[in-house]
VONURO-14194 format. One line per field, with one value per residue (C-alpha): residue number from 1; residue in one letter; x, z, y negated. Coordinates in steps of 0.2 Angstrom, whole numbers, plus 5000, padded with zeros to 4 digits. Layout:
// residues N
resi <- [NUM/...]
resn <- [a/...]
xx <- [X/...]
zz <- [Z/...]
yy <- [Y/...]
// end
This chain:
// residues 231
resi <- [1/2/3/4/5/6/7/8/9/10/11/12/13/14/15/16/17/18/19/20/21/22/23/24/25/26/27/28/29/30/31/32/33/34/35/36/37/38/39/40/41/42/43/44/45/46/47/48/49/50/51/52/53/54/55/56/57/58/59/60/61/62/63/64/65/66/67/68/69/70/71/72/73/74/75/76/77/78/79/80/81/82/83/84/85/86/87/88/89/90/91/92/93/94/95/96/97/98/99/100/101/102/103/104/105/106/107/108/109/110/111/112/113/114/115/116/117/118/119/120/121/122/123/124/125/126/127/128/129/130/131/132/133/134/135/136/137/138/139/140/141/142/143/144/145/146/147/148/149/150/151/152/153/154/155/156/157/158/159/160/161/162/163/164/165/166/167/168/169/170/171/172/173/174/175/176/177/178/179/180/181/182/183/184/185/186/187/188/189/190/191/192/193/194/195/196/197/198/199/200/201/202/203/204/205/206/207/208/209/210/211/212/213/214/215/216/217/218/219/220/221/222/223/224/225/226/227/228/229/230/231]
resn <- [m/s/n/f/l/s/d/l/s/a/f/q/s/v/f/f/v/i/s/v/s/s/t/v/i/l/i/i/q/t/i/l/a/l/i/g/i/s/n/n/n/d/a/e/a/g/e/s/y/v/s/d/g/s/d/i/e/a/d/i/a/d/s/a/d/s/g/a/d/f/s/a/d/h/d/f/s/g/e/t/n/g/e/g/a/q/i/q/i/d/p/t/g/l/r/l/f/t/v/r/g/i/m/a/f/l/m/m/g/s/w/v/g/f/l/l/s/r/a/g/a/s/e/f/v/s/l/l/c/a/a/a/s/g/i/a/a/l/v/f/m/a/k/l/m/q/i/i/l/g/l/q/e/d/g/t/t/k/i/k/n/a/l/g/q/t/g/q/v/y/i/r/i/p/g/g/e/k/g/k/g/k/v/n/v/t/v/q/e/k/l/c/e/f/d/a/v/t/e/q/s/e/t/i/k/t/g/e/t/i/y/v/t/d/i/r/e/g/n/v/l/v/v/e/k/i/a/d/k/l/n]
xx <- [5396/5404/5387/5389/5408/5403/5391/5403/5410/5428/5426/5414/5428/5442/5431/5425/5443/5450/5435/5436/5455/5456/5442/5451/5468/5459/5449/5466/5475/5461/5462/5480/5481/5466/5476/5492/5502/5502/5513/5504/5520/5513/5525/5520/5529/5530/5538/5558/5572/5590/5598/5613/5604/5607/5590/5581/5592/5587/5569/5569/5580/5568/5552/5560/5562/5544/5537/5530/5530/5542/5533/5533/5518/5532/5537/5555/5567/5581/5596/5614/5622/5638/5628/5618/5603/5587/5573/5556/5543/5526/5518/5501/5499/5485/5492/5485/5495/5497/5494/5477/5472/5476/5467/5452/5452/5453/5440/5427/5431/5429/5414/5405/5411/5405/5389/5385/5392/5379/5365/5367/5377/5389/5408/5413/5399/5405/5422/5419/5409/5422/5436/5426/5421/5438/5445/5432/5436/5455/5453/5441/5454/5468/5458/5453/5471/5476/5464/5470/5487/5483/5475/5491/5501/5490/5493/5511/5511/5502/5513/5527/5521/5518/5537/5541/5523/5514/5501/5493/5494/5478/5483/5498/5516/5527/5545/5559/5550/5543/5526/5516/5503/5493/5493/5483/5492/5485/5493/5487/5474/5466/5467/5475/5478/5495/5504/5518/5533/5546/5564/5563/5563/5549/5531/5521/5503/5487/5484/5501/5508/5522/5533/5537/5554/5555/5544/5548/5543/5524/5519/5524/5529/5544/5539/5545/5536/5536/5542/5558/5560/5559/5573]
zz <- [5566/5570/5564/5548/5546/5550/5536/5524/5512/5509/5492/5499/5513/5501/5493/5510/5517/5501/5498/5516/5517/5500/5505/5520/5511/5499/5511/5519/5505/5500/5516/5516/5499/5504/5519/5509/5516/5501/5486/5473/5471/5462/5452/5434/5418/5406/5392/5393/5387/5390/5400/5411/5424/5421/5412/5428/5438/5428/5430/5448/5448/5435/5446/5463/5454/5447/5464/5457/5466/5458/5466/5462/5452/5439/5442/5435/5440/5431/5430/5426/5411/5401/5391/5405/5415/5409/5415/5416/5415/5411/5420/5413/5403/5407/5422/5424/5437/5451/5470/5470/5453/5460/5475/5465/5456/5471/5481/5466/5460/5476/5483/5465/5467/5486/5484/5468/5477/5491/5479/5473/5457/5453/5456/5439/5435/5452/5446/5428/5434/5448/5436/5423/5436/5444/5426/5425/5442/5437/5421/5429/5443/5429/5420/5436/5441/5423/5424/5441/5435/5420/5430/5440/5423/5417/5434/5432/5415/5417/5431/5421/5406/5417/5416/5404/5402/5406/5418/5428/5448/5456/5475/5476/5479/5493/5487/5492/5494/5510/5507/5494/5482/5468/5450/5435/5420/5405/5403/5391/5385/5402/5415/5430/5447/5456/5472/5468/5475/5468/5471/5466/5482/5474/5479/5463/5464/5458/5440/5435/5421/5427/5419/5426/5428/5440/5449/5466/5479/5482/5465/5469/5455/5454/5445/5439/5432/5415/5412/5422/5411/5396/5402]
yy <- [4666/4683/4691/4681/4687/4705/4704/4700/4714/4714/4706/4691/4690/4686/4672/4665/4663/4656/4644/4637/4634/4626/4614/4609/4606/4596/4585/4582/4578/4566/4557/4555/4548/4536/4529/4528/4542/4554/4548/4559/4568/4584/4594/4598/4601/4585/4577/4580/4569/4570/4555/4552/4544/4526/4523/4529/4518/4504/4508/4508/4491/4484/4490/4482/4465/4466/4471/4487/4502/4515/4530/4549/4546/4543/4563/4567/4583/4589/4600/4592/4599/4593/4580/4573/4577/4584/4573/4578/4563/4562/4547/4546/4563/4576/4586/4602/4612/4600/4604/4595/4603/4621/4617/4610/4628/4637/4628/4627/4645/4654/4644/4650/4667/4669/4662/4672/4687/4683/4681/4698/4696/4710/4707/4706/4692/4683/4684/4678/4663/4659/4658/4648/4636/4635/4630/4617/4609/4610/4601/4588/4584/4583/4570/4561/4558/4554/4539/4533/4534/4525/4512/4509/4509/4496/4485/4487/4481/4466/4460/4463/4454/4438/4435/4421/4414/4398/4395/4381/4379/4383/4381/4370/4377/4370/4367/4376/4392/4386/4394/4402/4395/4402/4400/4407/4414/4422/4440/4453/4440/4440/4425/4432/4424/4428/4421/4410/4402/4389/4387/4369/4357/4347/4354/4359/4352/4359/4357/4357/4367/4381/4393/4410/4413/4428/4441/4446/4461/4459/4454/4436/4425/4412/4398/4381/4366/4367/4348/4354/4370/4359/4349]
// end
C-alpha cells in the first residue's frame, strides 16, 4: 500500500483521498438509511411561501392522526419577519444539492479523474471528465431520491384517502378495540388491505360492510358497521 501511495502524483493523491473518503461516507449513509437511522434530512433550496406556522402545526397534527410519518423528507426552514415565517418546502421536487448528491458527485468525479490520470490522460482531460461524471452522478442521485420520496408521498395519500370510505371486513374485528382485524377498502381505485379496530362493543364479522371513521397511528383504520353508521 505504501508503494502504491508513493507512486501517486500530487494530482492523483488529491483525487484518491477524495474518492475514498466520499465513497466511505456514502456507504455509511446508505447503510444508516436502510436500517432506519437516517431520516433523509438533506438540506436544499425549495419552493417557498409565507406562513405564520399554524399550517405546519396542522400538517404535523394531521400526520399524527393519519398514522403517517412527518419526517425531514418534508424539509422546511425559515426566518421570522413581521408578517410570519418564511418556510422552505420541497417534498418531492428534484433536489440536487443534498448531502447524498454532493457525496455522489465527489465519489464518481474523483474516481473517474483518478483512474483516467493513472491511465495516462492529461490533467485537463481528467478534470473535465471528472466534472462531467460528477454532475451525472449528482443528477442521478437527485432523480433517485425524487422517485423514492414520490413513492412515500403516494403511500401517505393512499391512507389519508381511506377516511370516509366504505369497505368489507376480511378478518373479523373484535369489539371494544380488544384486537385488530383486517378490512379491504378501495382507495384511489385500488383495493387495499388495512389493519382495523372498532370502538363499538359488538364484534364486526367477516364479510360485513364497514365505514372508515378515523385513522390511528400505524395506519390502523377505525371502522363502524355500515348499518350502524346509517342509523
